[in-house]
Residue frames as qw, qx, qy, qz and C-alpha x, y, z in Angstrom:
[[0.543, -0.475, -0.164, 0.673, -36.72, -4.89, 19.87],
 [0.153, 0.964, 0.139, -0.169, -36.69, -1.08, 19.42],
 [0.671, 0.638, -0.127, 0.356, -34.02, 0.56, 17.33],
 [0.129, -0.823, 0.404, -0.379, -32.32, 2.24, 20.31],
 [0.788, -0.405, 0.447, -0.124, -32.05, -1.05, 22.18],
 [0.931, 0.299, 0.148, 0.148, -30.89, -2.88, 19.08],
 [0.530, 0.685, -0.191, 0.462, -28.08, -0.38, 18.52],
 [0.648, -0.386, -0.393, 0.526, -27.12, -0.18, 22.29],
 [0.122, 0.721, 0.079, 0.677, -27.81, 3.62, 22.13],
 [0.535, -0.501, -0.413, 0.540, -26.50, 5.52, 25.15],
 [0.082, 0.817, 0.082, 0.564, -27.06, 9.16, 25.98],
 [0.632, -0.451, -0.325, 0.540, -24.83, 10.82, 28.52],
 [0.324, 0.018, 0.008, 0.946, -23.82, 14.29, 29.65],
 [0.051, 0.810, 0.523, -0.259, -25.80, 17.49, 29.65],
 [0.167, -0.391, 0.225, 0.877, -25.98, 20.69, 27.67],
 [0.549, 0.610, 0.185, -0.541, -27.80, 22.27, 24.89],
 [0.416, 0.585, -0.601, -0.351, -25.45, 21.15, 22.08],
 [0.939, -0.016, 0.300, -0.165, -25.75, 17.52, 21.04],
 [0.121, 0.620, -0.728, -0.266, -22.75, 15.58, 19.90],
 [0.966, 0.110, 0.109, -0.206, -23.17, 12.25, 18.10],
 [0.140, -0.622, 0.747, 0.188, -20.16, 9.98, 18.11],
 [0.919, 0.290, 0.055, -0.261, -20.17, 7.25, 15.44],
 [0.551, -0.518, 0.616, 0.222, -17.51, 4.54, 15.25],
 [0.403, 0.582, -0.557, -0.434, -15.74, 2.93, 12.35],
 [0.850, 0.191, -0.451, -0.196, -15.13, -0.57, 10.94],
 [0.690, 0.100, -0.644, 0.315, -14.22, -3.30, 13.46],
 [0.121, 0.115, -0.547, 0.820, -14.83, -1.11, 16.54],
 [0.257, -0.675, -0.687, -0.077, -17.81, -0.15, 18.75],
 [0.117, -0.910, -0.106, -0.384, -18.74, 2.83, 20.75],
 [0.739, -0.598, 0.001, 0.309, -16.00, 2.11, 23.30],
 [0.665, 0.321, 0.115, 0.665, -13.53, 3.48, 20.80],
 [0.028, 0.761, 0.069, 0.644, -14.50, 7.01, 22.10],
 [0.700, -0.560, -0.393, 0.206, -13.66, 6.27, 25.70],
 [0.526, -0.172, -0.107, 0.826, -10.82, 8.90, 25.76],
 [0.026, 0.333, 0.286, 0.898, -13.02, 11.61, 24.20],
 [0.386, -0.631, -0.605, -0.294, -16.20, 11.27, 26.20],
 [0.494, -0.557, -0.425, 0.515, -14.98, 12.60, 29.53],
 [0.252, -0.168, 0.071, 0.950, -14.05, 15.90, 27.88],
 [0.166, -0.289, -0.521, -0.785, -17.57, 16.38, 26.37],
 [0.325, -0.486, -0.811, -0.023, -20.07, 15.31, 29.04],
 [0.227, -0.452, -0.435, 0.745, -19.93, 18.44, 31.18],
 [0.140, 0.421, -0.087, -0.892, -20.93, 20.82, 28.41],
 [0.446, 0.189, -0.576, -0.658, -22.66, 18.61, 25.83],
 [0.848, 0.027, 0.400, -0.347, -25.28, 15.88, 25.57],
 [0.093, 0.458, -0.819, -0.333, -23.40, 12.93, 23.86],
 [0.898, 0.156, 0.157, -0.380, -25.10, 10.17, 21.89],
 [0.058, -0.456, 0.871, 0.175, -23.29, 6.88, 21.32],
 [0.891, 0.170, 0.160, -0.389, -24.41, 3.80, 19.50],
 [0.471, -0.254, 0.786, 0.308, -23.13, 0.59, 17.87],
 [0.479, 0.335, -0.481, -0.653, -23.55, 0.16, 14.15],
 [0.924, -0.005, 0.164, -0.344, -25.57, -3.02, 13.44],
 [0.924, 0.245, -0.243, 0.163, -23.34, -6.11, 13.60],
 [0.377, 0.494, -0.491, 0.610, -20.71, -4.37, 15.74],
 [0.229, -0.402, 0.544, -0.700, -20.11, -4.44, 19.49],
 [0.215, 0.062, 0.917, -0.331, -22.68, -6.25, 21.55],
 [0.591, 0.239, -0.139, -0.758, -25.47, -5.86, 18.90],
 [0.756, 0.032, 0.628, -0.182, -27.36, -9.03, 18.27],
 [0.080, -0.315, 0.709, 0.626, -25.98, -10.57, 15.06],
 [0.272, 0.408, 0.869, 0.069, -29.36, -12.04, 14.30],
 [0.212, 0.833, 0.319, -0.400, -30.61, -8.51, 13.55],
 [0.158, -0.515, 0.506, 0.674, -27.92, -7.97, 10.92],
 [0.705, 0.580, 0.354, -0.200, -29.80, -7.79, 7.61],
 [0.574, -0.197, 0.491, 0.625, -27.26, -8.65, 4.90],
 [0.347, 0.586, 0.538, 0.496, -29.35, -7.08, 2.17],
 [0.138, -0.963, -0.232, 0.004, -30.15, -3.84, 4.04],
 [0.417, -0.807, 0.276, 0.313, -26.53, -3.26, 5.07],
 [0.753, 0.220, 0.391, 0.481, -25.12, -4.11, 1.64],
 [0.284, 0.670, 0.145, 0.671, -25.04, -0.28, 1.07],
 [0.249, -0.062, -0.440, 0.860, -24.05, 2.55, 3.37],
 [0.354, -0.258, -0.157, -0.885, -27.42, 4.14, 2.70],
 [0.663, -0.357, -0.605, -0.259, -29.00, 1.24, 4.62],
 [0.428, -0.040, -0.624, 0.653, -27.38, 2.14, 7.93],
 [0.295, -0.696, -0.650, -0.081, -29.67, 3.44, 10.66],
 [0.306, -0.037, -0.239, 0.921, -28.16, 6.84, 11.75],
 [0.230, -0.257, -0.197, -0.918, -31.17, 8.93, 10.72],
 [0.644, -0.374, -0.604, -0.283, -33.53, 6.43, 12.30],
 [0.569, -0.267, -0.536, 0.564, -31.70, 6.55, 15.58],
 [0.123, -0.012, -0.149, 0.981, -31.71, 10.39, 15.67],
 [0.419, -0.323, -0.372, -0.763, -35.43, 10.54, 14.82],
 [0.660, -0.421, -0.621, 0.011, -36.30, 8.07, 17.61],
 [0.482, -0.295, -0.399, 0.722, -34.34, 10.36, 19.98],
 [0.057, 0.922, 0.383, -0.008, -36.18, 13.40, 18.68],
 [0.466, -0.421, 0.155, 0.763, -32.86, 15.15, 17.78],
 [0.402, 0.863, 0.299, -0.059, -33.36, 18.31, 15.74],
 [0.343, 0.870, -0.309, 0.171, -29.77, 19.52, 15.55],
 [0.852, -0.452, 0.168, 0.203, -26.38, 17.95, 16.28],
 [0.180, 0.768, -0.593, -0.163, -22.73, 18.00, 15.62],
 [0.991, 0.091, 0.052, -0.078, -21.78, 14.68, 14.08],
 [0.114, -0.701, 0.699, 0.087, -18.40, 13.07, 14.66],
 [0.965, 0.166, 0.090, -0.184, -17.88, 10.04, 12.39],
 [0.288, -0.619, 0.684, 0.257, -14.79, 7.90, 12.15],
 [0.209, -0.165, 0.884, 0.383, -13.93, 6.02, 8.99],
 [0.012, -0.369, -0.826, -0.427, -17.04, 4.40, 7.44],
 [0.115, -0.715, -0.614, 0.314, -19.22, 6.43, 9.82],
 [0.078, -0.486, 0.156, 0.856, -17.79, 9.63, 8.28],
 [0.053, -0.021, -0.730, -0.681, -19.24, 8.37, 4.96],
 [0.156, -0.548, -0.821, -0.020, -22.50, 7.37, 6.56],
 [0.119, -0.664, -0.342, 0.654, -22.75, 10.88, 8.12],
 [0.005, 0.267, -0.395, -0.879, -22.19, 12.50, 4.70],
 [0.145, -0.292, -0.843, -0.427, -25.00, 10.41, 3.24],
 [0.179, -0.648, -0.696, 0.251, -27.37, 11.36, 6.11],
 [0.093, -0.515, -0.072, 0.849, -26.51, 15.09, 5.80],
 [0.058, -0.012, -0.609, -0.791, -27.66, 14.95, 2.21],
 [0.254, -0.450, -0.828, -0.218, -30.95, 13.45, 3.17],
 [0.373, -0.837, -0.400, -0.010, -31.54, 15.80, 6.10],
 [0.458, 0.419, -0.210, 0.756, -29.07, 18.75, 6.08],
 [0.306, -0.706, 0.017, -0.638, -31.02, 20.68, 8.73],
 [0.887, -0.421, -0.191, -0.026, -30.30, 17.96, 11.24],
 [0.809, -0.084, -0.066, 0.578, -26.52, 18.59, 11.20],
 [0.067, -0.980, 0.073, 0.174, -24.84, 21.88, 12.22],
 [0.069, 0.770, -0.625, -0.105, -21.45, 20.40, 11.42],
 [0.993, 0.046, -0.102, 0.026, -19.72, 17.13, 10.33],
 [0.193, -0.772, 0.606, 0.016, -16.40, 16.22, 11.83],
 [0.973, 0.200, -0.055, -0.103, -15.10, 13.28, 9.82],
 [0.338, -0.711, 0.613, 0.069, -11.93, 11.37, 10.76],
 [0.235, -0.307, 0.884, 0.264, -10.00, 9.11, 8.43],
 [0.635, 0.466, 0.518, -0.334, -13.00, 8.82, 6.04],
 [0.191, -0.229, 0.686, 0.664, -12.99, 7.98, 2.38],
 [0.612, 0.381, 0.021, -0.693, -15.52, 8.37, -0.52],
 [0.914, 0.351, -0.163, -0.121, -13.90, 5.47, -2.41],
 [0.635, -0.594, 0.476, 0.136, -11.11, 3.08, -1.54],
 [0.795, 0.249, 0.445, 0.329, -10.44, 1.71, -4.96],
 [0.177, -0.424, 0.365, 0.810, -8.07, 3.55, -7.29],
 [0.541, 0.686, 0.486, -0.038, -9.67, 4.94, -10.42],
 [0.516, 0.457, 0.212, 0.693, -8.66, 7.12, -13.33],
 [0.040, 0.604, -0.091, 0.791, -7.55, 10.48, -11.87],
 [0.610, -0.616, 0.129, -0.482, -8.32, 9.25, -8.40],
 [0.428, 0.301, -0.781, 0.342, -6.11, 7.60, -5.81],
 [0.737, -0.516, -0.080, -0.429, -8.03, 5.70, -3.10],
 [0.303, -0.636, 0.683, -0.193, -5.13, 3.52, -2.03],
 [0.634, -0.067, 0.763, -0.102, -6.28, 0.05, -3.14],
 [0.313, 0.230, -0.727, -0.567, -6.45, -2.14, -6.25],
 [0.837, -0.120, -0.064, -0.529, -9.26, -4.69, -6.59],
 [0.790, 0.184, -0.572, 0.122, -6.81, -7.50, -6.41],
 [0.133, 0.298, -0.633, 0.702, -5.66, -6.19, -3.01],
 [0.550, -0.169, 0.251, -0.778, -9.21, -6.23, -1.77],
 [0.888, 0.063, -0.346, -0.295, -9.90, -9.69, -3.10],
 [0.554, 0.233, -0.702, 0.381, -6.87, -10.96, -1.21],
 [0.229, -0.250, 0.465, -0.818, -8.26, -9.23, 1.92],
 [0.777, -0.071, 0.010, -0.625, -11.59, -11.00, 1.52],
 [0.825, 0.165, -0.538, -0.056, -9.96, -14.30, 0.90],
 [0.291, 0.273, -0.704, 0.588, -7.89, -14.04, 4.03],
 [0.467, -0.192, 0.335, -0.795, -10.99, -13.24, 6.05],
 [0.866, 0.039, -0.178, -0.466, -12.76, -16.29, 4.70],
 [0.736, 0.264, -0.614, 0.108, -9.91, -18.77, 5.08],
 [0.589, -0.270, -0.580, 0.493, -8.86, -18.17, 8.69],
 [0.151, -0.866, -0.247, -0.408, -10.64, -15.34, 10.48],
 [0.647, -0.733, -0.029, 0.208, -8.68, -15.38, 13.71],
 [0.688, -0.108, 0.249, 0.673, -5.35, -15.42, 11.90],
 [0.257, 0.638, 0.302, 0.660, -6.58, -12.42, 9.74],
 [0.343, -0.909, -0.156, -0.176, -7.63, -10.43, 12.85],
 [0.741, -0.523, 0.065, 0.417, -4.24, -11.14, 14.48],
 [0.558, 0.085, 0.323, 0.760, -2.47, -9.64, 11.43],
 [0.118, 0.701, 0.424, 0.561, -4.96, -6.97, 10.50],
 [0.412, -0.857, -0.301, 0.070, -5.34, -5.32, 13.81],
 [0.528, -0.571, 0.120, 0.617, -1.68, -4.21, 14.33],
 [0.405, 0.207, 0.480, 0.750, -1.37, -3.33, 10.69],
 [0.008, -0.760, -0.462, -0.457, -4.38, -0.97, 10.78],
 [0.446, -0.866, -0.179, 0.136, -3.67, 0.51, 14.23],
 [0.481, 0.707, -0.262, 0.446, 0.11, 0.94, 13.60],
 [0.234, -0.734, 0.466, -0.436, 2.87, 1.48, 16.11],
 [0.191, -0.365, 0.867, -0.281, 3.67, -1.11, 18.82],
 [0.522, -0.050, -0.777, -0.350, 2.33, -4.57, 18.09],
 [0.429, -0.296, -0.790, 0.323, 1.72, -5.05, 21.85],
 [0.079, -0.170, 0.166, -0.968, 0.06, -1.74, 22.51],
 [0.268, 0.352, 0.714, -0.542, -3.22, -1.39, 24.42],
 [0.481, 0.462, -0.113, -0.736, -4.69, 0.19, 21.22],
 [0.374, 0.265, -0.823, -0.337, -3.89, -2.98, 19.23],
 [0.039, -0.116, -0.948, 0.295, -5.28, -5.18, 21.93],
 [0.326, 0.402, 0.432, -0.739, -8.46, -3.13, 22.13],
 [0.528, 0.426, -0.324, -0.660, -9.07, -3.12, 18.40],
 [0.253, 0.167, -0.945, -0.124, -8.29, -6.87, 18.25],
 [0.153, 0.205, 0.839, -0.480, -10.92, -7.47, 20.95],
 [0.452, 0.479, 0.268, -0.703, -13.72, -5.51, 19.27],
 [0.446, 0.454, -0.564, -0.525, -12.86, -6.93, 15.83],
 [0.183, 0.104, -0.978, 0.005, -12.78, -10.50, 16.99],
 [0.296, 0.216, 0.684, -0.631, -16.14, -10.00, 18.78],
 [0.557, 0.413, -0.103, -0.713, -17.95, -9.59, 15.42],
 [0.837, 0.135, 0.526, -0.063, -19.22, -12.63, 13.66],
 [0.416, -0.297, 0.578, 0.637, -16.91, -13.41, 10.69],
 [0.322, 0.466, 0.710, 0.418, -19.55, -13.49, 8.05],
 [0.007, -0.947, -0.313, 0.073, -20.82, -10.10, 9.11],
 [0.309, -0.705, 0.295, 0.566, -17.26, -8.54, 9.17],
 [0.416, 0.049, 0.692, 0.588, -16.76, -9.86, 5.63],
 [0.168, 0.741, 0.614, 0.212, -20.12, -8.42, 4.45],
 [0.126, -0.951, -0.134, 0.249, -19.34, -5.03, 6.04],
 [0.416, -0.495, 0.423, 0.634, -15.84, -4.92, 4.68],
 [0.366, 0.305, 0.703, 0.528, -17.15, -5.62, 1.16],
 [0.055, 0.884, 0.463, 0.020, -19.80, -2.94, 1.57],
 [0.291, -0.854, 0.087, 0.422, -17.17, -0.37, 2.74],
 [0.408, -0.432, 0.542, 0.595, -14.34, -1.11, 0.39],
 [0.311, 0.331, 0.727, 0.515, -16.57, -1.41, -2.75],
 [0.102, 0.851, 0.450, -0.253, -18.54, 1.81, -2.03],
 [0.359, 0.168, 0.260, 0.881, -18.19, 4.99, -4.09],
 [0.038, -0.795, -0.504, 0.335, -19.70, 8.24, -2.97],
 [0.319, -0.174, 0.240, 0.900, -17.87, 10.56, -5.27],
 [0.017, 0.416, 0.574, 0.705, -20.91, 11.43, -7.28],
 [0.347, -0.764, -0.521, -0.153, -22.89, 12.67, -4.28],
 [0.545, -0.296, -0.292, 0.728, -20.30, 14.72, -2.56],
 [0.084, 0.209, 0.177, 0.958, -21.35, 17.93, -4.31],
 [0.421, -0.597, -0.503, -0.462, -24.80, 17.58, -2.70],
 [0.551, -0.470, -0.492, 0.484, -23.45, 18.11, 0.77],
 [0.021, 0.807, 0.141, 0.574, -24.27, 21.55, 2.21],
 [0.669, -0.741, -0.035, 0.048, -23.32, 21.06, 5.88],
 [0.110, 0.847, -0.503, 0.129, -19.93, 22.41, 6.89],
 [0.980, -0.017, -0.175, 0.095, -17.34, 19.60, 7.11],
 [0.237, -0.816, 0.525, -0.053, -14.26, 19.39, 9.17],
 [0.933, 0.256, -0.252, 0.008, -11.96, 16.76, 7.66],
 [0.422, -0.727, 0.537, -0.068, -9.32, 15.28, 9.99],
 [0.922, 0.338, -0.187, 0.014, -6.66, 12.99, 8.50],
 [0.666, -0.604, 0.365, 0.241, -3.38, 11.34, 9.69],
 [0.237, 0.755, -0.518, -0.326, -0.15, 11.28, 7.78],
 [0.125, 0.349, -0.923, -0.102, 0.37, 7.57, 8.07],
 [0.695, 0.112, 0.413, -0.578, -2.96, 5.89, 7.54],
 [0.279, -0.103, 0.910, 0.288, -2.87, 2.42, 5.87],
 [0.352, 0.520, 0.776, -0.055, -6.51, 2.67, 4.83],
 [0.231, 0.911, 0.340, 0.022, -6.82, 6.25, 3.75],
 [0.624, 0.081, 0.071, 0.774, -4.08, 8.12, 2.02],
 [0.089, -0.510, -0.201, 0.831, -3.72, 11.92, 2.44],
 [0.047, -0.019, -0.562, -0.826, -4.84, 12.45, -1.25],
 [0.173, -0.530, -0.812, -0.171, -8.32, 11.33, -0.20],
 [0.190, -0.691, -0.441, 0.541, -8.76, 14.14, 2.32],
 [0.070, -0.341, 0.293, 0.891, -7.67, 16.63, -0.40],
 [0.107, -0.233, -0.787, -0.561, -10.22, 15.13, -2.76],
 [0.184, -0.649, -0.713, 0.190, -12.97, 15.45, -0.17],
 [0.183, -0.599, -0.175, 0.759, -12.09, 19.06, 0.51],
 [0.050, 0.243, -0.447, -0.860, -12.31, 20.01, -3.24],
 [0.221, -0.179, -0.812, -0.510, -15.48, 18.03, -3.98],
 [0.068, -0.525, -0.742, 0.411, -17.80, 18.51, -0.99],
 [0.094, 0.720, 0.462, 0.509, -20.59, 20.97, -1.89],
 [0.357, -0.915, -0.175, -0.069, -20.49, 22.81, 1.39],
 [0.043, 0.847, -0.444, 0.288, -17.62, 24.72, 3.13],
 [0.958, -0.192, -0.173, 0.124, -14.86, 22.37, 4.38],
 [0.127, -0.848, 0.497, -0.132, -11.67, 22.47, 6.38],
 [0.923, 0.139, -0.332, 0.136, -8.90, 19.92, 6.31],
 [0.325, -0.801, 0.479, -0.156, -6.46, 19.31, 9.05],
 [0.856, 0.263, -0.424, 0.135, -3.56, 16.84, 8.35],
 [0.517, -0.734, 0.367, -0.243, -1.90, 15.67, 11.54],
 [0.355, 0.498, -0.784, 0.102, 1.23, 13.62, 12.19],
 [0.665, -0.267, 0.591, -0.371, -0.12, 10.36, 13.69],
 [0.167, 0.267, -0.906, -0.284, 0.29, 6.73, 12.64],
 [0.104, 0.249, 0.953, -0.141, -2.60, 4.31, 12.00],
 [0.240, -0.392, -0.595, -0.659, -6.33, 4.43, 11.21],
 [0.533, -0.667, -0.513, -0.089, -7.62, 4.58, 14.77],
 [0.292, 0.462, -0.335, 0.768, -6.03, 7.63, 16.36],
 [0.571, -0.600, -0.007, -0.561, -8.66, 7.77, 19.07],
 [0.937, -0.346, -0.015, 0.041, -7.11, 4.58, 20.57],
 [0.836, 0.126, -0.067, 0.530, -3.41, 4.85, 19.37],
 [0.371, 0.224, -0.082, 0.898, -2.81, 8.64, 19.75],
 [0.241, -0.789, -0.564, -0.029, -5.38, 10.06, 22.13],
 [0.407, -0.588, -0.085, 0.694, -2.92, 12.69, 23.38],
 [0.141, -0.107, 0.419, 0.890, -2.90, 14.17, 19.86],
 [0.094, -0.358, -0.738, -0.564, -6.36, 13.51, 18.60],
 [0.231, -0.659, -0.666, 0.261, -8.47, 14.40, 21.64],
 [0.151, -0.578, -0.094, 0.797, -7.40, 18.07, 21.78],
 [0.025, -0.083, 0.582, 0.808, -7.70, 18.28, 18.02],
 [0.151, -0.463, -0.825, -0.285, -11.23, 16.85, 17.99],
 [0.206, -0.682, -0.498, 0.494, -12.24, 19.21, 20.80],
 [0.112, -0.389, 0.208, 0.891, -11.02, 22.11, 18.71],
 [0.121, -0.119, -0.706, -0.688, -13.15, 21.02, 15.74],
 [0.234, -0.562, -0.793, -0.015, -16.17, 20.30, 17.84],
 [0.207, -0.774, -0.355, 0.482, -15.97, 23.67, 19.62],
 [0.500, 0.216, 0.333, 0.770, -14.67, 25.37, 16.48],
 [0.018, -0.904, -0.234, 0.357, -14.88, 29.15, 16.64],
 [0.607, 0.642, 0.120, 0.453, -13.64, 31.24, 13.55],
 [0.084, -0.938, 0.178, -0.286, -12.48, 34.04, 15.81],
 [0.743, -0.564, 0.356, 0.050, -10.43, 31.76, 17.99],
 [0.862, 0.161, 0.338, 0.343, -8.82, 30.11, 15.06],
 [0.410, 0.834, 0.065, 0.363, -8.00, 33.34, 13.50],
 [0.404, -0.863, 0.298, -0.052, -6.03, 34.28, 16.61],
 [0.756, -0.293, 0.531, 0.247, -3.85, 31.23, 15.92],
 [0.263, 0.654, -0.410, -0.579, -3.65, 32.45, 12.21],
 [0.453, 0.023, 0.881, 0.134, -4.89, 29.15, 10.87],
 [0.258, 0.108, -0.547, -0.789, -6.12, 29.05, 7.32],
 [0.606, 0.107, 0.535, -0.578, -9.79, 28.14, 7.58],
 [0.779, 0.402, -0.254, -0.408, -9.88, 26.50, 4.14],
 [0.906, 0.173, -0.360, 0.140, -6.91, 24.14, 4.52],
 [0.512, -0.778, 0.355, -0.079, -4.83, 23.34, 7.57],
 [0.584, 0.505, -0.632, 0.060, -1.31, 21.88, 6.73],
 [0.773, -0.144, -0.561, 0.260, 0.46, 19.29, 8.90],
 [0.297, -0.813, 0.182, -0.467, 0.50, 20.60, 12.50],
 [0.296, 0.269, -0.795, 0.457, 2.73, 19.63, 15.31],
 [0.552, -0.506, -0.655, -0.103, 1.04, 17.99, 18.29]]
């Protein structure tokens, strides 16, 4: 099977600018359903499922290859599609994957928009990632012992807000659709990763979008990214709850993402927004 078919690649919309939408842990390309209608009239939009997620064939998941974030197939997908320039929008782990890809091929990306992404989840000396190793070991143990029960508890905790919300139901569905051994492997790859040493190699402009109440990524992480990325970066901290604002707070996050995708320094200067660091904004 070709790489495009294996990753359920879908190309929609029209326009000269290409937008690549990449989903995070436990979701698939359907997580962008609220954003896509706002892009397709003016942009060509590329969507795909990371290997092991969505409707991808679990038999194609190579546990050794995907044991590091460098093993993921973003660049191969874009090469197969003959993309020469794009705006990359990556949520959670895909934000980190986009950072890695931009180091390998900076000319391919005009901009990175990264949402709720982290270079390292574990706390370290002079670094707050939000987790201790014992916390993660407990997480892995719960996934191994009773996967369904773990999904039922993890989904509302990560999404935040109403336990019976459509966002929680949607995340529960995509999370439970992934084979348990694959979810465990992906979780370990993500939570044990550390990209801090390569952030200075990034030269592509980065727009960092972060919520105020994110269980997986504390605000301190977005500040760390802003001060350690090699290229010019912007941070916008916004009042939303949870790690999947595309699902839980689309009314807040969709206009925000459109601003960053269509970012124009002149327009932003009219609103008198600091282009280096954007504090908490009202919705």
